[in-house]
C-alpha positions as CSV (number, residue, x, y, z in Angstrom):
1,M,2.0,2.7,-44.4
2,I,1.7,-0.8,-45.9
3,L,3.5,-3.4,-43.8
4,S,4.4,-6.9,-45.0
5,K,3.7,-10.0,-43.0
6,G,7.5,-10.3,-42.5
7,R,7.7,-6.8,-40.9
8,L,4.3,-6.6,-39.1
9,Y,4.4,-9.9,-37.2
10,P,7.8,-9.5,-35.7
11,L,6.9,-5.9,-34.7
12,L,3.6,-7.0,-33.1
13,L,5.4,-9.8,-31.2
14,L,8.1,-7.4,-30.0
15,L,5.4,-4.9,-28.8
16,T,3.5,-7.7,-27.1
17,A,6.6,-9.0,-25.4
18,G,7.4,-5.5,-24.3
19,G,3.9,-5.2,-22.8
20,Y,4.4,-8.4,-20.8
21,L,7.8,-7.2,-19.7
22,W,6.4,-3.8,-18.7
23,L,3.7,-5.6,-16.6
24,A,6.4,-7.7,-14.9
25,V,8.8,-4.8,-14.2
26,S,6.2,-2.2,-13.3
27,N,4.6,-4.3,-10.6
28,D,6.8,-3.0,-7.8
29,S,9.4,-0.8,-9.5
30,S,7.2,2.3,-9.4
31,R,7.1,2.2,-5.6
32,I,10.9,1.5,-5.4
33,L,11.8,4.3,-7.9
34,G,9.3,6.8,-6.4
35,W,7.2,7.3,-9.5
36,D,3.7,6.1,-10.6
37,G,4.7,4.5,-13.9
38,C,3.5,7.3,-16.3
39,L,6.3,9.4,-17.5
40,I,4.0,12.2,-18.7
41,R,2.2,12.4,-15.4
42,H,5.5,12.2,-13.5
43,F,7.2,15.0,-15.4
44,L,4.3,17.3,-16.5
45,Q,2.0,16.6,-13.5
46,I,-0.9,15.9,-15.8
47,P,-2.4,12.6,-16.7
48,C,-2.1,11.3,-20.3
49,P,-4.9,9.5,-22.2
50,S,-3.3,6.2,-21.3
51,C,-2.8,6.8,-17.6
52,G,-4.0,3.7,-15.7
53,T,-3.7,1.3,-18.6
54,T,-1.1,-0.9,-16.9
55,R,-3.3,-1.2,-13.8
56,A,-6.3,-1.9,-16.1
57,V,-4.5,-4.6,-18.0
58,R,-3.4,-6.2,-14.7
59,A,-7.0,-6.0,-13.5
60,V,-8.3,-7.7,-16.6
61,F,-5.8,-10.5,-16.2
62,H,-7.1,-10.9,-12.6
63,G,-10.7,-10.9,-13.8
64,E,-11.5,-7.6,-12.3
65,W,-13.4,-6.0,-15.2
66,I,-15.0,-3.1,-13.3
67,E,-11.7,-2.0,-11.9
68,A,-10.2,-2.2,-15.3
69,L,-12.9,0.1,-16.7
70,Y,-12.3,2.5,-13.9
71,Y,-8.5,2.6,-14.3
72,N,-8.7,3.0,-18.1
73,P,-11.0,1.4,-20.7
74,L,-8.2,1.2,-23.1
75,G,-6.6,-1.4,-20.9
76,I,-9.4,-3.9,-21.8
77,L,-8.6,-3.5,-25.5
78,L,-4.9,-3.7,-24.8
79,A,-5.2,-6.9,-22.7
80,A,-7.3,-8.5,-25.4
81,L,-4.7,-7.7,-28.0
82,M,-1.8,-8.9,-25.8
83,V,-3.5,-12.3,-25.6
84,A,-4.9,-12.5,-29.2
85,I,-1.9,-11.2,-31.2
86,P,0.6,-14.0,-30.3
87,V,-2.1,-16.7,-30.8
88,W,-3.3,-15.1,-34.1
89,I,0.3,-15.0,-35.4
90,A,1.0,-18.6,-34.4
91,A,-2.3,-19.7,-36.2
92,D,-1.3,-17.7,-39.3
93,L,2.1,-19.3,-39.4
94,L,0.8,-22.8,-38.7
95,L,-1.9,-22.5,-41.3
96,G,0.2,-20.5,-43.9
97,T,-2.4,-17.7,-43.9
98,S,-2.2,-13.9,-43.5
99,S,-5.5,-13.2,-41.7
100,L,-3.9,-10.9,-39.1
101,L,-2.2,-8.9,-41.9
102,R,-5.5,-8.6,-43.7
103,A,-7.3,-7.5,-40.5
104,Y,-4.6,-5.0,-39.7
105,S,-4.8,-3.5,-43.3
106,L,-8.6,-3.3,-43.1
107,T,-8.4,-1.6,-39.6
108,E,-5.8,0.8,-40.9
109,Q,-8.0,1.5,-43.9
110,K,-11.2,2.0,-41.8
111,L,-9.3,4.4,-39.4
112,Q,-8.6,6.6,-42.4
113,S,-12.3,7.2,-42.9
114,R,-13.2,10.7,-41.5
115,P,-16.2,9.6,-39.4
116,I,-14.3,6.7,-37.8
117,A,-11.2,8.7,-37.3
118,V,-13.2,11.6,-35.7
119,T,-15.1,9.0,-33.5
120,A,-11.8,7.5,-32.4
121,I,-10.2,10.9,-31.6
122,L,-13.3,11.9,-29.6
123,A,-13.2,8.6,-27.7
124,I,-9.5,9.3,-26.8
125,I,-10.3,12.8,-25.7
126,A,-13.2,11.6,-23.6
127,N,-10.9,9.0,-22.0
128,W,-8.3,11.8,-21.3
129,I,-11.0,13.9,-19.7
130,W,-11.9,10.9,-17.5
131,N,-8.3,10.6,-16.5
132,F,-8.2,14.3,-15.6
133,V,-11.3,13.8,-13.4
134,K,-9.8,10.8,-11.7
135,Y,-6.2,12.1,-11.2
136,T,-6.6,15.8,-10.5
């Protein structure tokens, strides 16, 4: 799906803001509500590939890199994106460029390559197995 700058940037900003809101809300709400923050794990009693990502992002923002890797390696990537995306969008808007859009398009194109797609899928499966080992 080809997105324009006018559609991609607001979507990415909304997703990033949602991520920061989730970090703020999930800090203590899980204890109050009696669930651990992962709906899949809560209802199906199995961890999902992204279980632990919120704790991993929080650990990254506190400089606890080893803990972040333990919780979920995807959290390091997500934390980097949560910081980089708003800055990158602001830079693109100030400079009148579309470098984030080009990077997004290139990434999307690369992920459609069979070897890269298979590698990414295997990495997610390996991460899911890691979550099963940790949480079951």
